[in-house]
Structure formats: structure tokens, C-alpha cells
C-alpha positions in Angstrom: -47.4 -44.0 -85.0 -48.3 -41.4 -82.2 -48.6 -37.8 -83.0 -48.5 -34.9 -80.4 -51.8 -33.0 -80.2 -50.7 -29.7 -81.4 -54.3 -28.4 -82.2 -55.6 -26.5 -79.4 -59.1 -27.8 -79.7 -57.9 -31.4 -79.6 -55.8 -30.8 -76.6 -58.8 -29.5 -74.7 -60.9 -32.1 -75.8 -58.6 -34.6 -74.4 -58.8 -33.0 -70.9 -62.3 -32.7 -71.0 -64.3 -35.3 -68.8 -67.3 -37.0 -70.4 -70.2 -35.6 -68.4 -71.9 -38.9 -68.4 -68.8 -40.5 -66.9 -68.7 -37.9 -64.2 -72.4 -38.7 -63.4 -71.8 -42.1 -63.0 -68.9 -41.7 -60.9 -71.0 -39.2 -58.8 -74.1 -41.9 -58.7 -71.7 -44.5 -57.6 -69.9 -42.3 -54.9 -72.9 -41.3 -53.5 -74.7 -44.8 -53.4 -71.8 -46.0 -51.7 -72.0 -43.3 -48.9 -75.7 -43.8 -48.5 -75.3 -47.8 -48.2 -72.4 -47.3 -46.0 -74.1 -44.8 -43.6 -77.1 -47.3 -43.4 -75.0 -50.2 -42.8 -72.8 -48.3 -39.9 -76.1 -46.8 -38.3 -77.4 -50.2 -38.2 -74.2 -51.6 -36.6 -74.0 -49.0 -34.1 -77.6 -48.9 -33.2 -77.2 -52.7 -32.2 -74.6 -52.1 -30.0 -75.7 -49.0 -28.3 -77.3 -49.3 -24.8 -80.8 -50.0 -24.1 -83.1 -47.3 -24.9 -80.5 -45.3 -26.8 -80.7 -44.3 -30.3 -78.2 -42.7 -32.5 -79.5 -39.1 -32.2 -79.3 -39.4 -28.7 -75.6 -40.6 -28.8 -74.6 -38.0 -31.4 -76.0 -35.3 -29.1 -74.0 -36.5 -26.1 -70.9 -37.3 -28.2 -71.0 -33.6 -29.5 -71.6 -32.2 -25.9 -68.9 -34.5 -24.3 -66.3 -33.2 -27.1 -67.0 -29.3 -26.8 -67.3 -29.9 -23.1 -69.4 -26.6 -22.9 -73.2 -25.5 -22.8 -74.9 -25.2 -26.2 -78.3 -23.7 -27.0 -80.8 -26.4 -28.4 -80.7 -24.1 -32.0 -76.8 -24.2 -31.7 -77.1 -27.9 -31.5 -80.2 -28.1 -34.1 -77.7 -26.2 -36.6 -74.9 -28.4 -35.8 -77.0 -31.5 -37.0 -78.8 -30.0 -39.6 -82.3 -30.6 -38.2 -85.0 -28.6 -37.1 -85.3 -27.0 -33.8 -88.7 -29.4 -33.2 -86.7 -32.3 -34.0 -83.7 -31.4 -31.5 -86.3 -30.2 -28.7 -87.8 -33.7 -29.1 -84.3 -35.4 -28.6 -83.3 -33.2 -25.8 -86.4 -33.8 -24.0 -85.8 -37.7 -23.9 -82.2 -37.2 -23.1 -83.1 -35.0 -19.9 -85.9 -37.5 -19.4 -83.1 -40.1 -19.1 -81.0 -38.0 -17.0 -78.2 -37.4 -19.5 -78.5 -33.7 -20.1 -79.1 -30.6 -18.0 -81.1 -27.9 -19.4 -80.9 -24.7 -18.0 -82.5 -21.3 -18.6 -80.4 -18.3 -20.0 -80.5 -16.0 -16.8 -79.9 -13.0 -19.2 -82.4 -13.9 -21.8 -85.6 -16.1 -20.6 -86.5 -17.1 -24.0 -83.2 -19.2 -24.3 -82.0 -22.4 -22.6 -78.6 -23.9 -22.2 -77.9 -27.7 -22.8 -74.6 -29.5 -21.1 -73.9 -33.2 -20.5 -74.4 -34.7 -17.2 -72.3 -37.3 -15.3 -75.0 -39.8 -16.4 -74.8 -38.9 -19.9 -71.1 -38.9 -20.2 -71.2 -42.3 -18.7 -74.0 -43.4 -21.3 -71.8 -41.9 -24.0 -68.7 -43.7 -22.8 -70.5 -47.2 -22.3 -71.9 -46.5 -26.0 -68.3 -46.1 -27.4 -67.1 -49.2 -25.5 -69.7 -51.2 -27.0 -69.3 -50.2 -30.6 -65.8 -49.2 -30.9 -64.6 -52.9 -31.0 -66.9 -53.4 -34.1 -65.9 -50.5 -36.0 -62.0 -50.9 -35.1 -62.5 -54.1 -36.5 -63.8 -53.0 -39.7 -60.9 -50.5 -40.0 -58.6 -53.1 -39.5 -60.0 -55.7 -41.8 -59.7 -52.9 -44.5 -56.3 -51.8 -43.6 -55.3 -48.3 -41.7 -53.6 -46.9 -44.3 -56.2 -47.3 -47.0 -58.9 -45.7 -44.3 -56.1 -42.7 -43.8 -56.3 -42.3 -47.5 -60.1 -42.4 -47.8 -60.4 -39.6 -45.1 -59.5 -36.5 -46.9 -62.0 -37.2 -50.0 -64.7 -38.0 -47.3 -63.8 -34.9 -45.2 -63.9 -32.6 -48.6 -67.2 -34.4 -49.4 -68.8 -33.4 -45.9 -67.4 -30.1 -45.9 -68.7 -29.3 -49.5 -72.2 -30.6 -48.7 -72.2 -28.9 -45.4 -70.8 -25.4 -46.6 -73.0 -25.1 -49.8 -75.5 -27.9 -51.0 -74.9 -28.6 -54.5 -77.4 -27.4 -57.2 -78.2 -28.8 -60.7 -75.8 -27.7 -63.3 -77.2 -25.1 -65.8 
């Protein structure tokens, strides 16, 4: 015999999620994201042109996508890294001829970074090298399933980007 929950406390209790279950779900989600990140970085790293690192590709890809100059500080903020780490990456990219770094004519303390023709070609070569690999993963999983996962992954990224989580009180 089934009865409807007319007691408000029992109705609320039925809707309450066990915090331990939520913790296990969160741990599983982040474990999968971290492992997928490591494996995808490994896959892409192996396909990148000799001497190119994922950090180099990421900067070139962003500059190619926005198609306008950025300051080193803007790039550091976009990648959530220190200015020093970005300066190191930009120095390597400049040495390779993949970016142009010019002074800000209005403020000598600032610089602007843009992608060079060689940088665009290197970025395009990198994409051509690893795209078949990642497209194969999507094909094997199924395009519809991947499309279904994207909103959750995007929401996760946006929440982590906007406001890093804090422990519950």
C-alpha cells in the first residue's frame, strides 16, 4: 500500500539529497574531468609540431580566434596564469617567430602581442595534426552524446571561472 506524503517534513525530506551522495558525485565528476584533461593533453601534445607545447598552441589559438592584439596581462588573465608564466611563453613564441610583440606607443610600460603569419601557420599545422584524433574520439562516442555533454561541461567551466568554489559552512 502506498500513501502520499502529506506531512510537509516528510515531503521536504524526500526532496533532500544525501550530502554524502552529492560529495561522491562531485568527486566522480572531477576525477573524470581531471583524467580526461590529462589524457587529452597527452594526445594533443604528441600530435603538436616539434618544439610546440600546449601552452604555446593555446596562446596562438586564442590570438588567431580573436584576431586582434592583446596585452601580456590580458593573455595571462585569459589563461588564469601569472604574468611571469605568460611572459615566459610569449618569449618562446617570439623567439620561434610565432608572435609579434610591440610597445604601446601611448604607454611605454605596456606591450601588445599579435600572432604572426608563421604563428598562424604553426597553429593551423597543429590543428591539422590533432584534429583527426579528437574527431575520432567524438565519432566513437557519438555526436549526439557529445552535444548533450557540452552544456554541463560549459556550465562547469563558467562556474569555476566566475567564482571558484569555497567549502560549505
